[in-house]
N, C-alpha and C positions, 0 to 999 in steps of 0.2 A: 224350542225356544222361540219366544216372540219378542217384539220390540220393547215391551214394558220390562221384561226380565233383563234384557240387555242394558237398558238405561238404569234400572235400579242397581244392577251389578256394577256398572260403571261409577255410579254415585257412591256406593259403599266402598268400592275399591279405592276411590280417590280420597275418601275420608280416612280409610285405613292407611294410605300412604302418608297422610298428614300425621296420624297417630304414631306411625312407625318412625318418622323423622324426628318428631318431638321426643318420643321415648328414647331414641338413640342418643340424641344430643343432651338430654337431661339425665341420662342413665337411670331411667325409671322403667321397671319391668312391666307394670300393668299396661301402660299405653303401647309399649313395644309389642307385647304379645297380642293385645287386641288389634293393633294395626296389622300384624301378620295374618291373624285369623280373618279380619275383614277383607284383606286382599285375596285370600284363598277360597273362602267358603262359597262365593257365588258360583264357582265351577261345579259344586256338588249338590246344590239345592235347586231342584227343577221347578218348584212352585213359586209363583210371584208373591203370594201371600206370606209363605214361610220365609222367603228371601227378605221381605220388608220387616217382618217380626224379629227375626234373628239379627238383622242389621241394626235395628233400633236398639235392641237389648245390648249388643256389643258396643254401640256408640255411647251408651249410658254408663257402662261398667267403669271406665276410668274416672268418672266424676264421683262415684260413690265408694270405690275401693282405692284406698291410699296405702301404698306399701313403700 
């Protein structure tokens, strides 16, 4: 793990916390699940490039999927 991976992981985990809180208060499943996944996935992705790609995709999902 290098510094870039740690900082990207911190950024996406913080965004995930925001999605989680929003999804819980609004009782919306998509932001809630995306928030949980955003907080957990940086522990399992070793590459910085994949960390950013997956993080951006997960951040965009709640805007396009409305359930």
